[in-house]
N, C-alpha and C positions, 0 to 999 in steps of 0.2 A: 091411321095415322093423324093427329087433330093437328093444327102448328103449334097450339101449347103446349102437346108432349114431344113435340118435333123439339119443339125449343128445347124445354126441358133434360130430354136426350145429348143434345150438343153442348150442352153444358156439362155439365155431366162427364160427357167427353173431353170434353177442357180443363177439366180437373183432374178425370183419372191423368193425363200427359202429366199437366204439370206438376202433381205429387211421382208420377215415375220419371220426370229426368231432375226434380229436386234431391229424392231417393240415390239416382245414380249419378248426382253431382260426391254428394256422400261418398259411395260407393268408391270413387275413383280418387276419393282423399283422406277416410280410411286411413291407421294404421291397427284401430286393432283388430285383429281377424274377428270377433266375433262380432264387435259392431259389422262391421265392411259383410259379412253373411246374413247379422237380419239386415242391413238396410237391402244387399241383395233379395230378401225373400221378398222386401216390400216392396220392390221393383219390379218383381215378378206378379205381384197379387194385381199391382194397379196397373201392369201391365194384360190381365186377365181378365182386371173389372172392366177394360179398357174395350178390349171385346166383347164382350157379353155386349156392351150397349150398344159399339159399333154393327153387334148383330140385331140391333132389332132396326137399325136404318135400314 
């Protein structure tokens, strides 16, 4: 993997981690069950994406 590709993967990891944290914050503060479930699904998806990018390194 080239250094440029590695930088891209690191950037993608940071974005996935940030989005998962933002969605988790929403899960912790939302009262509406439907919205809370939707936010939790986004948390799970971003963690999955993080894992896929992490596996590249």
